[in-house]
PAGU-602037 format. One record per residue (C-alpha): residue number from 1; residue in three letters; y, z, x. Coordinates in nm, 3 decimals. Each point is the difference from the previous one (the first is absolute). Layout:
N
<rec><resi>NUM</resi><resn>ALA</resn><yy>Y</yy><zz>Z</zz><xx>X</xx></rec>
...
END
This chain:
220
<rec><resi>1</resi><resn>UNK</resn><yy>1.397</yy><zz>-12.148</zz><xx>6.550</xx></rec>
<rec><resi>2</resi><resn>UNK</resn><yy>0.368</yy><zz>-0.045</zz><xx>0.055</xx></rec>
<rec><resi>3</resi><resn>UNK</resn><yy>0.321</yy><zz>0.018</zz><xx>-0.196</xx></rec>
<rec><resi>4</resi><resn>UNK</resn><yy>0.225</yy><zz>-0.300</zz><xx>0.055</xx></rec>
<rec><resi>5</resi><resn>UNK</resn><yy>0.369</yy><zz>0.055</zz><xx>-0.064</xx></rec>
<rec><resi>6</resi><resn>UNK</resn><yy>0.156</yy><zz>-0.317</zz><xx>-0.135</xx></rec>
<rec><resi>7</resi><resn>UNK</resn><yy>0.331</yy><zz>-0.123</zz><xx>0.147</xx></rec>
<rec><resi>8</resi><resn>UNK</resn><yy>-0.046</yy><zz>0.209</zz><xx>0.311</xx></rec>
<rec><resi>9</resi><resn>UNK</resn><yy>-0.129</yy><zz>-0.060</zz><xx>0.350</xx></rec>
<rec><resi>10</resi><resn>UNK</resn><yy>-0.268</yy><zz>0.265</zz><xx>0.013</xx></rec>
<rec><resi>11</resi><resn>UNK</resn><yy>-0.322</yy><zz>0.109</zz><xx>-0.162</xx></rec>
<rec><resi>12</resi><resn>UNK</resn><yy>-0.158</yy><zz>0.335</zz><xx>-0.050</xx></rec>
<rec><resi>13</resi><resn>UNK</resn><yy>-0.364</yy><zz>-0.008</zz><xx>0.104</xx></rec>
<rec><resi>14</resi><resn>UNK</resn><yy>-0.244</yy><zz>0.289</zz><xx>-0.021</xx></rec>
<rec><resi>15</resi><resn>UNK</resn><yy>-0.196</yy><zz>-0.069</zz><xx>0.318</xx></rec>
<rec><resi>16</resi><resn>UNK</resn><yy>0.001</yy><zz>-0.212</zz><xx>0.311</xx></rec>
<rec><resi>17</resi><resn>UNK</resn><yy>-0.224</yy><zz>-0.264</zz><xx>-0.152</xx></rec>
<rec><resi>18</resi><resn>UNK</resn><yy>0.041</yy><zz>-0.368</zz><xx>-0.078</xx></rec>
<rec><resi>19</resi><resn>UNK</resn><yy>0.311</yy><zz>-0.028</zz><xx>0.215</xx></rec>
<rec><resi>20</resi><resn>UNK</resn><yy>-0.064</yy><zz>-0.336</zz><xx>0.159</xx></rec>
<rec><resi>21</resi><resn>UNK</resn><yy>0.117</yy><zz>-0.240</zz><xx>-0.269</xx></rec>
<rec><resi>22</resi><resn>UNK</resn><yy>0.307</yy><zz>-0.217</zz><xx>0.057</xx></rec>
<rec><resi>23</resi><resn>UNK</resn><yy>0.167</yy><zz>0.178</zz><xx>-0.289</xx></rec>
<rec><resi>24</resi><resn>UNK</resn><yy>-0.063</yy><zz>0.334</zz><xx>0.166</xx></rec>
<rec><resi>25</resi><resn>UNK</resn><yy>0.111</yy><zz>-0.115</zz><xx>0.343</xx></rec>
<rec><resi>26</resi><resn>UNK</resn><yy>0.338</yy><zz>-0.102</zz><xx>-0.142</xx></rec>
<rec><resi>27</resi><resn>UNK</resn><yy>0.052</yy><zz>0.330</zz><xx>-0.183</xx></rec>
<rec><resi>28</resi><resn>UNK</resn><yy>0.091</yy><zz>0.352</zz><xx>0.092</xx></rec>
<rec><resi>29</resi><resn>UNK</resn><yy>-0.292</yy><zz>0.223</zz><xx>-0.091</xx></rec>
<rec><resi>30</resi><resn>UNK</resn><yy>0.017</yy><zz>0.371</zz><xx>-0.066</xx></rec>
<rec><resi>31</resi><resn>UNK</resn><yy>-0.338</yy><zz>0.172</zz><xx>0.015</xx></rec>
<rec><resi>32</resi><resn>UNK</resn><yy>-0.006</yy><zz>0.294</zz><xx>-0.235</xx></rec>
<rec><resi>33</resi><resn>UNK</resn><yy>-0.364</yy><zz>0.086</zz><xx>-0.058</xx></rec>
<rec><resi>34</resi><resn>UNK</resn><yy>-0.151</yy><zz>0.008</zz><xx>-0.348</xx></rec>
<rec><resi>35</resi><resn>UNK</resn><yy>0.132</yy><zz>0.245</zz><xx>-0.263</xx></rec>
<rec><resi>36</resi><resn>UNK</resn><yy>-0.281</yy><zz>0.238</zz><xx>-0.096</xx></rec>
<rec><resi>37</resi><resn>UNK</resn><yy>-0.054</yy><zz>0.300</zz><xx>-0.225</xx></rec>
<rec><resi>38</resi><resn>UNK</resn><yy>0.047</yy><zz>0.318</zz><xx>0.202</xx></rec>
<rec><resi>39</resi><resn>UNK</resn><yy>-0.178</yy><zz>0.197</zz><xx>-0.274</xx></rec>
<rec><resi>40</resi><resn>UNK</resn><yy>-0.330</yy><zz>-0.083</zz><xx>0.170</xx></rec>
<rec><resi>41</resi><resn>UNK</resn><yy>0.089</yy><zz>0.259</zz><xx>0.264</xx></rec>
<rec><resi>42</resi><resn>UNK</resn><yy>-0.018</yy><zz>0.282</zz><xx>-0.254</xx></rec>
<rec><resi>43</resi><resn>UNK</resn><yy>-0.377</yy><zz>0.023</zz><xx>-0.029</xx></rec>
<rec><resi>44</resi><resn>UNK</resn><yy>-0.198</yy><zz>0.325</zz><xx>-0.005</xx></rec>
<rec><resi>45</resi><resn>UNK</resn><yy>-0.324</yy><zz>0.016</zz><xx>0.198</xx></rec>
<rec><resi>46</resi><resn>UNK</resn><yy>-0.150</yy><zz>0.258</zz><xx>-0.233</xx></rec>
<rec><resi>47</resi><resn>UNK</resn><yy>0.052</yy><zz>-0.229</zz><xx>-0.296</xx></rec>
<rec><resi>48</resi><resn>UNK</resn><yy>-0.140</yy><zz>-0.293</zz><xx>0.198</xx></rec>
<rec><resi>49</resi><resn>UNK</resn><yy>-0.324</yy><zz>0.184</zz><xx>0.071</xx></rec>
<rec><resi>50</resi><resn>UNK</resn><yy>-0.013</yy><zz>0.119</zz><xx>-0.361</xx></rec>
<rec><resi>51</resi><resn>UNK</resn><yy>0.035</yy><zz>-0.356</zz><xx>-0.132</xx></rec>
<rec><resi>52</resi><resn>UNK</resn><yy>-0.272</yy><zz>-0.136</zz><xx>0.228</xx></rec>
<rec><resi>53</resi><resn>UNK</resn><yy>-0.233</yy><zz>0.295</zz><xx>0.040</xx></rec>
<rec><resi>54</resi><resn>UNK</resn><yy>-0.003</yy><zz>-0.070</zz><xx>0.374</xx></rec>
<rec><resi>55</resi><resn>UNK</resn><yy>-0.019</yy><zz>0.254</zz><xx>0.282</xx></rec>
<rec><resi>56</resi><resn>UNK</resn><yy>0.280</yy><zz>0.060</zz><xx>0.248</xx></rec>
<rec><resi>57</resi><resn>UNK</resn><yy>-0.226</yy><zz>0.005</zz><xx>0.307</xx></rec>
<rec><resi>58</resi><resn>UNK</resn><yy>-0.091</yy><zz>-0.370</zz><xx>-0.024</xx></rec>
<rec><resi>59</resi><resn>UNK</resn><yy>0.241</yy><zz>-0.292</zz><xx>0.058</xx></rec>
<rec><resi>60</resi><resn>UNK</resn><yy>0.118</yy><zz>-0.196</zz><xx>-0.303</xx></rec>
<rec><resi>61</resi><resn>UNK</resn><yy>0.041</yy><zz>-0.378</zz><xx>-0.019</xx></rec>
<rec><resi>62</resi><resn>UNK</resn><yy>0.213</yy><zz>-0.157</zz><xx>-0.274</xx></rec>
<rec><resi>63</resi><resn>UNK</resn><yy>-0.101</yy><zz>-0.356</zz><xx>-0.089</xx></rec>
<rec><resi>64</resi><resn>UNK</resn><yy>0.208</yy><zz>-0.225</zz><xx>-0.221</xx></rec>
<rec><resi>65</resi><resn>UNK</resn><yy>-0.004</yy><zz>-0.366</zz><xx>-0.096</xx></rec>
<rec><resi>66</resi><resn>UNK</resn><yy>0.361</yy><zz>-0.039</zz><xx>-0.104</xx></rec>
<rec><resi>67</resi><resn>UNK</resn><yy>0.144</yy><zz>0.015</zz><xx>-0.351</xx></rec>
<rec><resi>68</resi><resn>UNK</resn><yy>-0.271</yy><zz>-0.228</zz><xx>-0.140</xx></rec>
<rec><resi>69</resi><resn>UNK</resn><yy>-0.290</yy><zz>0.141</zz><xx>0.198</xx></rec>
<rec><resi>70</resi><resn>UNK</resn><yy>-0.221</yy><zz>-0.211</zz><xx>0.222</xx></rec>
<rec><resi>71</resi><resn>UNK</resn><yy>-0.366</yy><zz>-0.092</zz><xx>-0.034</xx></rec>
<rec><resi>72</resi><resn>UNK</resn><yy>0.002</yy><zz>-0.100</zz><xx>0.367</xx></rec>
<rec><resi>73</resi><resn>UNK</resn><yy>0.091</yy><zz>0.354</zz><xx>0.107</xx></rec>
<rec><resi>74</resi><resn>UNK</resn><yy>-0.248</yy><zz>0.147</zz><xx>-0.247</xx></rec>
<rec><resi>75</resi><resn>UNK</resn><yy>-0.276</yy><zz>-0.204</zz><xx>0.164</xx></rec>
<rec><resi>76</resi><resn>UNK</resn><yy>0.112</yy><zz>0.104</zz><xx>0.349</xx></rec>
<rec><resi>77</resi><resn>UNK</resn><yy>-0.019</yy><zz>0.366</zz><xx>-0.103</xx></rec>
<rec><resi>78</resi><resn>UNK</resn><yy>-0.345</yy><zz>-0.046</zz><xx>-0.152</xx></rec>
<rec><resi>79</resi><resn>UNK</resn><yy>-0.127</yy><zz>-0.169</zz><xx>0.317</xx></rec>
<rec><resi>80</resi><resn>UNK</resn><yy>0.130</yy><zz>0.278</zz><xx>0.228</xx></rec>
<rec><resi>81</resi><resn>UNK</resn><yy>-0.048</yy><zz>0.301</zz><xx>-0.226</xx></rec>
<rec><resi>82</resi><resn>UNK</resn><yy>-0.338</yy><zz>0.112</zz><xx>0.137</xx></rec>
<rec><resi>83</resi><resn>UNK</resn><yy>0.162</yy><zz>0.029</zz><xx>0.346</xx></rec>
<rec><resi>84</resi><resn>UNK</resn><yy>0.320</yy><zz>0.162</zz><xx>-0.124</xx></rec>
<rec><resi>85</resi><resn>UNK</resn><yy>-0.126</yy><zz>0.269</zz><xx>-0.236</xx></rec>
<rec><resi>86</resi><resn>UNK</resn><yy>-0.138</yy><zz>0.227</zz><xx>0.271</xx></rec>
<rec><resi>87</resi><resn>UNK</resn><yy>0.345</yy><zz>0.033</zz><xx>0.157</xx></rec>
<rec><resi>88</resi><resn>UNK</resn><yy>0.263</yy><zz>-0.077</zz><xx>-0.262</xx></rec>
<rec><resi>89</resi><resn>UNK</resn><yy>0.086</yy><zz>0.080</zz><xx>-0.359</xx></rec>
<rec><resi>90</resi><resn>UNK</resn><yy>0.127</yy><zz>-0.313</zz><xx>-0.172</xx></rec>
<rec><resi>91</resi><resn>UNK</resn><yy>0.257</yy><zz>-0.033</zz><xx>-0.277</xx></rec>
<rec><resi>92</resi><resn>UNK</resn><yy>-0.008</yy><zz>-0.353</zz><xx>-0.139</xx></rec>
<rec><resi>93</resi><resn>UNK</resn><yy>0.269</yy><zz>-0.146</zz><xx>-0.227</xx></rec>
<rec><resi>94</resi><resn>UNK</resn><yy>-0.187</yy><zz>-0.301</zz><xx>-0.134</xx></rec>
<rec><resi>95</resi><resn>UNK</resn><yy>0.236</yy><zz>-0.157</zz><xx>-0.250</xx></rec>
<rec><resi>96</resi><resn>UNK</resn><yy>-0.065</yy><zz>-0.034</zz><xx>-0.373</xx></rec>
<rec><resi>97</resi><resn>UNK</resn><yy>-0.348</yy><zz>-0.123</zz><xx>-0.087</xx></rec>
<rec><resi>98</resi><resn>UNK</resn><yy>-0.115</yy><zz>-0.009</zz><xx>0.362</xx></rec>
<rec><resi>99</resi><resn>UNK</resn><yy>-0.187</yy><zz>0.328</zz><xx>0.039</xx></rec>
<rec><resi>100</resi><resn>UNK</resn><yy>-0.293</yy><zz>-0.001</zz><xx>0.244</xx></rec>
<rec><resi>101</resi><resn>UNK</resn><yy>-0.355</yy><zz>0.121</zz><xx>-0.059</xx></rec>
<rec><resi>102</resi><resn>UNK</resn><yy>0.021</yy><zz>0.257</zz><xx>0.282</xx></rec>
<rec><resi>103</resi><resn>UNK</resn><yy>-0.096</yy><zz>0.353</zz><xx>-0.105</xx></rec>
<rec><resi>104</resi><resn>UNK</resn><yy>0.020</yy><zz>0.261</zz><xx>0.275</xx></rec>
<rec><resi>105</resi><resn>UNK</resn><yy>0.159</yy><zz>0.340</zz><xx>0.059</xx></rec>
<rec><resi>106</resi><resn>UNK</resn><yy>0.201</yy><zz>-0.155</zz><xx>0.286</xx></rec>
<rec><resi>107</resi><resn>UNK</resn><yy>0.152</yy><zz>-0.268</zz><xx>-0.223</xx></rec>
<rec><resi>108</resi><resn>UNK</resn><yy>0.234</yy><zz>0.004</zz><xx>-0.297</xx></rec>
<rec><resi>109</resi><resn>UNK</resn><yy>0.165</yy><zz>-0.297</zz><xx>-0.165</xx></rec>
<rec><resi>110</resi><resn>UNK</resn><yy>0.295</yy><zz>-0.050</zz><xx>-0.231</xx></rec>
<rec><resi>111</resi><resn>UNK</resn><yy>0.111</yy><zz>-0.317</zz><xx>-0.170</xx></rec>
<rec><resi>112</resi><resn>UNK</resn><yy>0.363</yy><zz>0.107</zz><xx>0.040</xx></rec>
<rec><resi>113</resi><resn>UNK</resn><yy>0.203</yy><zz>0.300</zz><xx>0.114</xx></rec>
<rec><resi>114</resi><resn>UNK</resn><yy>0.364</yy><zz>0.079</zz><xx>-0.075</xx></rec>
<rec><resi>115</resi><resn>UNK</resn><yy>0.133</yy><zz>0.355</zz><xx>0.017</xx></rec>
<rec><resi>116</resi><resn>UNK</resn><yy>-0.321</yy><zz>0.119</zz><xx>0.169</xx></rec>
<rec><resi>117</resi><resn>UNK</resn><yy>0.043</yy><zz>-0.243</zz><xx>0.289</xx></rec>
<rec><resi>118</resi><resn>UNK</resn><yy>0.234</yy><zz>0.226</zz><xx>0.198</xx></rec>
<rec><resi>119</resi><resn>UNK</resn><yy>-0.264</yy><zz>0.274</zz><xx>-0.004</xx></rec>
<rec><resi>120</resi><resn>UNK</resn><yy>-0.263</yy><zz>-0.251</zz><xx>0.114</xx></rec>
<rec><resi>121</resi><resn>UNK</resn><yy>0.226</yy><zz>-0.108</zz><xx>0.286</xx></rec>
<rec><resi>122</resi><resn>UNK</resn><yy>0.040</yy><zz>0.365</zz><xx>0.101</xx></rec>
<rec><resi>123</resi><resn>UNK</resn><yy>-0.371</yy><zz>0.031</zz><xx>0.082</xx></rec>
<rec><resi>124</resi><resn>UNK</resn><yy>-0.042</yy><zz>-0.352</zz><xx>0.142</xx></rec>
<rec><resi>125</resi><resn>UNK</resn><yy>-0.073</yy><zz>-0.040</zz><xx>0.372</xx></rec>
<rec><resi>126</resi><resn>UNK</resn><yy>-0.053</yy><zz>-0.378</zz><xx>0.011</xx></rec>
<rec><resi>127</resi><resn>UNK</resn><yy>0.086</yy><zz>-0.291</zz><xx>-0.228</xx></rec>
<rec><resi>128</resi><resn>UNK</resn><yy>-0.182</yy><zz>-0.329</zz><xx>-0.049</xx></rec>
<rec><resi>129</resi><resn>UNK</resn><yy>0.178</yy><zz>-0.260</zz><xx>-0.212</xx></rec>
<rec><resi>130</resi><resn>UNK</resn><yy>0.217</yy><zz>-0.303</zz><xx>-0.052</xx></rec>
<rec><resi>131</resi><resn>UNK</resn><yy>0.320</yy><zz>-0.082</zz><xx>0.185</xx></rec>
<rec><resi>132</resi><resn>UNK</resn><yy>0.270</yy><zz>-0.022</zz><xx>-0.263</xx></rec>
<rec><resi>133</resi><resn>UNK</resn><yy>0.343</yy><zz>0.101</zz><xx>0.127</xx></rec>
<rec><resi>134</resi><resn>UNK</resn><yy>0.041</yy><zz>0.297</zz><xx>-0.233</xx></rec>
<rec><resi>135</resi><resn>UNK</resn><yy>-0.338</yy><zz>0.145</zz><xx>0.093</xx></rec>
<rec><resi>136</resi><resn>UNK</resn><yy>0.058</yy><zz>-0.046</zz><xx>0.373</xx></rec>
<rec><resi>137</resi><resn>UNK</resn><yy>0.337</yy><zz>0.173</zz><xx>0.000</xx></rec>
<rec><resi>138</resi><resn>UNK</resn><yy>-0.148</yy><zz>0.287</zz><xx>-0.200</xx></rec>
<rec><resi>139</resi><resn>UNK</resn><yy>-0.270</yy><zz>0.037</zz><xx>0.265</xx></rec>
<rec><resi>140</resi><resn>UNK</resn><yy>0.267</yy><zz>-0.011</zz><xx>0.268</xx></rec>
<rec><resi>141</resi><resn>UNK</resn><yy>0.202</yy><zz>0.272</zz><xx>-0.170</xx></rec>
<rec><resi>142</resi><resn>UNK</resn><yy>-0.309</yy><zz>0.221</zz><xx>-0.028</xx></rec>
<rec><resi>143</resi><resn>UNK</resn><yy>-0.136</yy><zz>-0.096</zz><xx>0.344</xx></rec>
<rec><resi>144</resi><resn>UNK</resn><yy>-0.349</yy><zz>-0.077</zz><xx>-0.131</xx></rec>
<rec><resi>145</resi><resn>UNK</resn><yy>-0.229</yy><zz>-0.177</zz><xx>0.250</xx></rec>
<rec><resi>146</resi><resn>UNK</resn><yy>-0.128</yy><zz>-0.311</zz><xx>-0.173</xx></rec>
<rec><resi>147</resi><resn>UNK</resn><yy>-0.223</yy><zz>-0.305</zz><xx>0.004</xx></rec>
<rec><resi>148</resi><resn>UNK</resn><yy>0.134</yy><zz>-0.306</zz><xx>-0.182</xx></rec>
<rec><resi>149</resi><resn>UNK</resn><yy>-0.184</yy><zz>-0.273</zz><xx>-0.188</xx></rec>
<rec><resi>150</resi><resn>UNK</resn><yy>0.278</yy><zz>-0.249</zz><xx>-0.088</xx></rec>
<rec><resi>151</resi><resn>UNK</resn><yy>-0.029</yy><zz>-0.198</zz><xx>-0.321</xx></rec>
<rec><resi>152</resi><resn>UNK</resn><yy>-0.074</yy><zz>-0.356</zz><xx>0.111</xx></rec>
<rec><resi>153</resi><resn>UNK</resn><yy>0.150</yy><zz>-0.158</zz><xx>-0.310</xx></rec>
<rec><resi>154</resi><resn>UNK</resn><yy>0.335</yy><zz>0.185</zz><xx>0.009</xx></rec>
<rec><resi>155</resi><resn>UNK</resn><yy>0.312</yy><zz>-0.211</zz><xx>-0.044</xx></rec>
<rec><resi>156</resi><resn>UNK</resn><yy>0.117</yy><zz>-0.164</zz><xx>0.323</xx></rec>
<rec><resi>157</resi><resn>UNK</resn><yy>-0.274</yy><zz>0.196</zz><xx>0.181</xx></rec>
<rec><resi>158</resi><resn>UNK</resn><yy>0.234</yy><zz>0.300</zz><xx>-0.004</xx></rec>
<rec><resi>159</resi><resn>UNK</resn><yy>-0.272</yy><zz>0.265</zz><xx>0.015</xx></rec>
<rec><resi>160</resi><resn>UNK</resn><yy>-0.150</yy><zz>-0.147</zz><xx>0.315</xx></rec>
<rec><resi>161</resi><resn>UNK</resn><yy>0.347</yy><zz>-0.015</zz><xx>0.157</xx></rec>
<rec><resi>162</resi><resn>UNK</resn><yy>0.073</yy><zz>0.358</zz><xx>-0.105</xx></rec>
<rec><resi>163</resi><resn>UNK</resn><yy>-0.329</yy><zz>0.120</zz><xx>0.147</xx></rec>
<rec><resi>164</resi><resn>UNK</resn><yy>0.055</yy><zz>-0.187</zz><xx>0.327</xx></rec>
<rec><resi>165</resi><resn>UNK</resn><yy>0.346</yy><zz>0.153</zz><xx>0.036</xx></rec>
<rec><resi>166</resi><resn>UNK</resn><yy>-0.129</yy><zz>0.353</zz><xx>-0.055</xx></rec>
<rec><resi>167</resi><resn>UNK</resn><yy>-0.293</yy><zz>-0.059</zz><xx>0.234</xx></rec>
<rec><resi>168</resi><resn>UNK</resn><yy>0.232</yy><zz>-0.138</zz><xx>0.269</xx></rec>
<rec><resi>169</resi><resn>UNK</resn><yy>0.207</yy><zz>0.317</zz><xx>-0.033</xx></rec>
<rec><resi>170</resi><resn>UNK</resn><yy>-0.313</yy><zz>0.211</zz><xx>0.049</xx></rec>
<rec><resi>171</resi><resn>UNK</resn><yy>0.029</yy><zz>0.137</zz><xx>-0.355</xx></rec>
<rec><resi>172</resi><resn>UNK</resn><yy>-0.311</yy><zz>-0.160</zz><xx>-0.154</xx></rec>
<rec><resi>173</resi><resn>UNK</resn><yy>-0.334</yy><zz>-0.161</zz><xx>0.076</xx></rec>
<rec><resi>174</resi><resn>UNK</resn><yy>-0.102</yy><zz>-0.324</zz><xx>-0.171</xx></rec>
<rec><resi>175</resi><resn>UNK</resn><yy>-0.366</yy><zz>-0.021</zz><xx>-0.102</xx></rec>
<rec><resi>176</resi><resn>UNK</resn><yy>-0.138</yy><zz>-0.322</zz><xx>0.141</xx></rec>
<rec><resi>177</resi><resn>UNK</resn><yy>-0.360</yy><zz>-0.069</zz><xx>0.103</xx></rec>
<rec><resi>178</resi><resn>UNK</resn><yy>-0.138</yy><zz>0.351</zz><xx>0.051</xx></rec>
<rec><resi>179</resi><resn>UNK</resn><yy>-0.140</yy><zz>0.200</zz><xx>-0.293</xx></rec>
<rec><resi>180</resi><resn>UNK</resn><yy>0.238</yy><zz>0.251</zz><xx>-0.154</xx></rec>
<rec><resi>181</resi><resn>UNK</resn><yy>-0.215</yy><zz>0.299</zz><xx>0.093</xx></rec>
<rec><resi>182</resi><resn>UNK</resn><yy>0.007</yy><zz>-0.092</zz><xx>0.369</xx></rec>
<rec><resi>183</resi><resn>UNK</resn><yy>0.379</yy><zz>-0.036</zz><xx>0.006</xx></rec>
<rec><resi>184</resi><resn>UNK</resn><yy>0.063</yy><zz>0.313</zz><xx>-0.206</xx></rec>
<rec><resi>185</resi><resn>UNK</resn><yy>-0.241</yy><zz>0.222</zz><xx>0.193</xx></rec>
<rec><resi>186</resi><resn>UNK</resn><yy>0.145</yy><zz>-0.123</zz><xx>0.330</xx></rec>
<rec><resi>187</resi><resn>UNK</resn><yy>0.351</yy><zz>0.088</zz><xx>-0.121</xx></rec>
<rec><resi>188</resi><resn>UNK</resn><yy>-0.114</yy><zz>0.341</zz><xx>-0.125</xx></rec>
<rec><resi>189</resi><resn>UNK</resn><yy>-0.153</yy><zz>0.078</zz><xx>0.341</xx></rec>
<rec><resi>190</resi><resn>UNK</resn><yy>0.310</yy><zz>-0.104</zz><xx>0.196</xx></rec>
<rec><resi>191</resi><resn>UNK</resn><yy>0.254</yy><zz>0.283</zz><xx>-0.025</xx></rec>
<rec><resi>192</resi><resn>UNK</resn><yy>0.246</yy><zz>-0.172</zz><xx>0.234</xx></rec>
<rec><resi>193</resi><resn>UNK</resn><yy>-0.009</yy><zz>-0.317</zz><xx>-0.210</xx></rec>
<rec><resi>194</resi><resn>UNK</resn><yy>0.069</yy><zz>0.203</zz><xx>-0.313</xx></rec>
<rec><resi>195</resi><resn>UNK</resn><yy>0.290</yy><zz>0.181</zz><xx>0.168</xx></rec>
<rec><resi>196</resi><resn>UNK</resn><yy>0.150</yy><zz>-0.328</zz><xx>0.123</xx></rec>
<rec><resi>197</resi><resn>UNK</resn><yy>-0.040</yy><zz>-0.164</zz><xx>-0.339</xx></rec>
<rec><resi>198</resi><resn>UNK</resn><yy>0.180</yy><zz>0.286</zz><xx>-0.175</xx></rec>
<rec><resi>199</resi><resn>UNK</resn><yy>0.285</yy><zz>-0.019</zz><xx>0.249</xx></rec>
<rec><resi>200</resi><resn>UNK</resn><yy>0.027</yy><zz>-0.376</zz><xx>-0.049</xx></rec>
<rec><resi>201</resi><resn>UNK</resn><yy>-0.009</yy><zz>0.033</zz><xx>-0.378</xx></rec>
<rec><resi>202</resi><resn>UNK</resn><yy>0.283</yy><zz>0.250</zz><xx>0.021</xx></rec>
<rec><resi>203</resi><resn>UNK</resn><yy>0.199</yy><zz>-0.245</zz><xx>0.212</xx></rec>
<rec><resi>204</resi><resn>UNK</resn><yy>-0.058</yy><zz>-0.289</zz><xx>-0.243</xx></rec>
<rec><resi>205</resi><resn>UNK</resn><yy>0.084</yy><zz>0.209</zz><xx>-0.308</xx></rec>
<rec><resi>206</resi><resn>UNK</resn><yy>0.337</yy><zz>-0.053</zz><xx>-0.167</xx></rec>
<rec><resi>207</resi><resn>UNK</resn><yy>0.049</yy><zz>0.298</zz><xx>-0.233</xx></rec>
<rec><resi>208</resi><resn>UNK</resn><yy>0.366</yy><zz>-0.091</zz><xx>-0.055</xx></rec>
<rec><resi>209</resi><resn>UNK</resn><yy>-0.064</yy><zz>-0.362</zz><xx>-0.102</xx></rec>
<rec><resi>210</resi><resn>UNK</resn><yy>0.132</yy><zz>0.036</zz><xx>-0.356</xx></rec>
<rec><resi>211</resi><resn>UNK</resn><yy>0.318</yy><zz>0.168</zz><xx>0.119</xx></rec>
<rec><resi>212</resi><resn>UNK</resn><yy>0.056</yy><zz>-0.265</zz><xx>0.267</xx></rec>
<rec><resi>213</resi><resn>UNK</resn><yy>-0.037</yy><zz>-0.283</zz><xx>-0.251</xx></rec>
<rec><resi>214</resi><resn>UNK</resn><yy>0.238</yy><zz>0.173</zz><xx>-0.241</xx></rec>
<rec><resi>215</resi><resn>UNK</resn><yy>0.259</yy><zz>0.051</zz><xx>0.273</xx></rec>
<rec><resi>216</resi><resn>UNK</resn><yy>-0.019</yy><zz>-0.368</zz><xx>0.100</xx></rec>
<rec><resi>217</resi><resn>UNK</resn><yy>0.039</yy><zz>-0.119</zz><xx>-0.359</xx></rec>
<rec><resi>218</resi><resn>UNK</resn><yy>0.296</yy><zz>0.233</zz><xx>-0.056</xx></rec>
<rec><resi>219</resi><resn>UNK</resn><yy>0.166</yy><zz>-0.132</zz><xx>0.314</xx></rec>
<rec><resi>220</resi><resn>UNK</resn><yy>0.003</yy><zz>-0.361</zz><xx>-0.119</xx></rec>
END
């Protein structure tokens, strides 16, 4: 998304996406990153393991389908679960009314998480989910290696564009033709890839985005 300042010759835009329009080419653009809640950094691992009942010696994957959930992602998890459960513990935020029928000690699902989410993030090793701007910049701030499944019906195809930008920067992997378990296991087994992805996420992150936008608005 972007904030357009009327009667001025510049725009504030949260990422280097959708910059090829004639309107954009004739404007001065200031890239700020997306304002995010820094409270997500305050999670406690002990509380995360207490909430989930998971064990610290096994890697944790957080799966989400966006604010409304996603039956597509639920189905992808169900198809790959038999391959994933021997390696990973999976936390699945399904969205309201979209719980799965998976019952296993390596899997826990929630329709929604609020205050508990920061504790879940604290124990998360990998993330699988949508490519909304807010979610991506949260992942960047926390340096969480991730696999993206962009929402195909998002307005102006923005999730696909977001995902492609993060993938180009080496900060994400887009799930395409291969099954999720193959992509996730390959990432888990590649320590150098994980290290590089965390470094690239850190580089893409804009923790001062809110302050930058405020400073620009105050300067007008």
